[in-house]
N, C-alpha and C positions, 0 to 999 in steps of 0.2 A: 449443402445444408438447407433445409426448408426454412422459410421465413419464421423466425422465433418470436416469442413474447407477444403472441397474437391477442392476448387478453389484457395487455398493459399499454394501450395506446395513450400517449401523452399529447401529441398534436398531429394533425394532418391538415395542412393549410397551403394555399398558393402563396402566402406571404412568408418569405424567408426569415423575417424578424421573429416570427412565432417559433421557428425551429431553433434559432440562436438562443432565444430566451428560455425555451424548454430545456435545451442542453445544459445551460448554466444551472437551472433548478435541479435537474436530474443528478448532476455531479456535485451538488452541494456547495457551489461557489468556489470549487477548487480549480476551475478553468475560466478563462475569458475567451470568447470567440468573436471573430470579426471577419467579414467577407474580404476576399482577396481582390476580386475584380467587380465590385459593385454587387448590389442585391439582385441576383438572377431569379427571375420568376420561374415557376414550375410547380411540380408536386413535391412538397416537403413533408416528410413523415418521420416521427420519432416514437418508438415504443421503448419502455424501459422500466427497470426496477432498481430502487435504491435501498440499501441496508446499512448496517453499522460500519462494516469494514470494506464495503465495495458498492459499486453501482454498475449496471450493465445496460447499454442502450443499443437498439437496432435503428440505424439511420438509412433513409432512402431519400436522396436529394441530389440535384445537379449542382449545388452550390459549392464554389471553391472557398475554403475557409482557412483561417489561421487560428490555431488553438494554443494558448499560452497559459502558464500556471498563474493562478491568482492567489490573493491572500487567503489563508485558511489552511485546511489540511494538506499535508504533503502526500502526493500520490504518484503511482505508476499507472500507465495506460497500455493496454494491449489491444491493438486494432486488427481485426480479421475480416477479410473480404468474404462476402456471402455470394455476390454475383457481380459480373462486370469487373472493372479494374479501377484502382485509384492510385494516382501518382502521389507518393508521400515523401516528404523531406523533413529532416530534423537537423538543423545546422547545415553542415556540409555533406550529410549522409542522405542518400536517396534510395528508394525501393518502390516496387509496384505491389500494392496490396491486392491480393486476389485469393482464390481458394488454396493456393500453394504457399503463400508468403504472408506473414503477419508482421506488424511493426510494434516494437516495444519502446515506449517513451519514458524517460527517467524523470524524477521530480525536478522541477525548475526548468525543464526544456520546453521549447516552442516547436510545434509541428505545423506543417502546411499540407492540406489535403485537396487534391484536384481530381474529381471524378472524371472518368472517360466520357467523351461526348457522344460516342456512337451507340453505346449500349447502356441500359440502366445499370447504375452502380449502387450496390447495397453493402453495408459493412456493419460489424459489431464493434463497439467500444466498451472495454472492460476497465473500470477504475479499481485499483487495489491500494488500500491504505499502506503507506510506507512503513508504518510501525509493524504491520503484519509480516512484511518481507524481513525486517530485522529479527522478529521473533522466530520465524522459520529458519533463518540462517543460523541463529543461535542454537536452535534445536539440532541442526545438522552438524555443527562444529563444536559445540560446547562453549562457545564464546561469542559475544556480540560483535558485529562488524565495527572496525575502528573508524571507518568512513562510509559514506553512502554507497550502497551497492549500485553500480551503474552497468546496465545491460547493453549488449550490442543491439543495434537498431533492427536489423532484418532477422526474423525468425523463420527458418525453413520448415514448413509444415509437412513437406513431403518426406522428410527423413524420419526415422523411428522416434527420436527424442521429441521433435517438434510435433509429430502426430500424437504422441501421448498427451502433450499439453492441450492440443485441439480436442481430443476425446474427452478430457476432463471438463473443459469449458462447455462442450456440447452436453455433457451429463448435467451440469449445473442448469443449463437452459431447459433441458427436458424436465428436470425436477420443478422448475418454476412454472413451466407450461402444463404440468400434469393436473393442476387444480387440487391436488391432494393437500389438505391442511398440514399434514405432517411435514411436508417439504417447505412450508412457509415458516417453520420454526427457526429462529436465529441460530440455534445450536447446530442444526444440520447444515444450514447454509454456510456457517463459518467452517465446519469440518470439511465441506467440499472445497471451499476457497483455500483452506490450508493445503489441501492436496494439489491444487492448481499452482500455488506459490512454490511449494516444494519441487514440483515437476519443472517449473520455470527456472528455478535456481540450478537444478541439475542438468537441464537441457540446453539452456541458452548461455553462451559465454558472457562473462561479466567481470567487473574489476576485482572480484574476490574468488574467481574460479579456482585458483591454485590452492586455496585453503580447503575447498571442498574436495579437490582431487586427492589431497593428502589423507582424506578420510577422517573419521571422528578422532578427536584428541584423546590421548591416554587418560585414564582415571586421575582425578585430582589427588595430590598428596594429602595425607591426613591433616596437616596444619591448615591447608586451604579449605578442606571440607569443614573443619571445625569453625573457621572464620565465617564461611558462608552460612552455616547453621546458626551461629551467634547473630549475624546480621538479620537473618530471617526472623528469628525469635524476638529481636529487640528493635525492629524497624520503626516502631512508633515512639521509641525513646531517643534521647540524645545519645549519639554514638560518636566516639572519637577514635582516632587511629590507635591510641594506646589501649583502648578497650578491645579492639579487634585483635591486636597483637597478643594481649593477655589471654583471650579466649583460644587463640591458636597456639599458645605456649611457645612463642618465639619473639624475636626482636621486631620492632616496627619496620626496620629496613628489610628484614627477611620476608615478612608477610607482604610488604609492598612489592618486592621483586616477584613473589609468587603470583600475585594478582596480575602484574604487568605481563609476565611470561605466559600465564595460562589463559587470562581473560582479556588481555590487551588494554587494560586501564587500571588506574589506581584504586585502592580500597575505598576511598571516600567518593570517587566518581561512580563506583559501583553502587554504593549506598544511595547517592543522589539519583541515579538513573532508576534504581528499583523503586524508590519512593515516588518518583514522577510517574512511573508506570502504574503503580497502585492508585495514585491520585487520579490519573486519567480514567481508570476503570470505575472509580467511585463517582466521578463527575458524570459519566455516561449512564451509570446504573442506579444512582440515587437522586433524591431531590434536595439533599443537603446543600447549604450555601458553600461557596468556594473557600471562605475562611475556615469554616468548621472542618472541611475535608482536609485542607492543608495542615492545620494544627493536629488533626488526628494522626497524620503520618510523620509527625516530628518536624514540621516546617515552622520556624519562628519568625522568619523575615519574608513577608509576603512580596515586597518589591523585588528582591533577588529571586524569589520563587517564580514570579511571572517571567522574568528573563530566562531562567533555566528551562522553564516549561516551553517557551517559544523556541529556544535553541534545539530542544529534543524533538518537538512535534511540529514545528513550523506554524504554530498558531498559539494564541493566548488562551489561558484557561477559560475565559469568558466566551471565546469562540466555540470551544468544545461544549460548554454548557448549553449553548443555543440549540444544539442538536439532540437534547434529551428527548 
């Protein structure tokens, strides 16, 4: 893979602190970096692009670093060797990042990266917003994951499935490097990123692989479809379980069982998560204040709302608003 992101230089410095600070800025505060064996002098370079749901950086540095999750958005990272080799570890797991093997790091995990000493080591780091992984998982299965999707660490890029992930990431980089304004549009970047996430879910073993192996779920029964349509149409209003059951023309216990069997959560949890997703979209895409947005989507208790929002997105609404 040729050196990517040639027009997106962030820092090129003999001072490793410049690299560490630049990496934190690129990834939007979602990581904290620290040197493992002191601040090693040398040539430290970072090129990168940050967007709404992702950020990608090209690193060239001899520095051994520890990368841990920081406060803010919950993210996955895919690290791919460009040249040389990097000894990578995540907890008790170890692999060698090179052109044949990538590393996939889950939200909340800490990784350590040690570039080879004899040959220059270069690698790509791709940050993916955790909410996007949940959305693509839901699109594939018809239900949201009941717990965080946790991928295996080493991704074999030499096998067909891993090679497909690599080709899609290369395509994203080529689009960014093309200079064509069309490829700078968020809609196209997000579409490409969704393809990468879908390929990753299908290619790399993870904690919910069995649900994908079983294929898409059968069509929802009529009562559940009616309940979902009612929730969608009345999301900005007060919704109680009795209202959902009445719209579905069945007992509250029956519709609750249908939600848990088909969607993996209760009707009111589904309402809460859908509201939080819509609120997050509005925070990122409008200049309205947080209270106005929350009330718009039927939230009446702002204190409880902040806690629910943090539980779903691993950041407070005010943290999201900073990135407008």
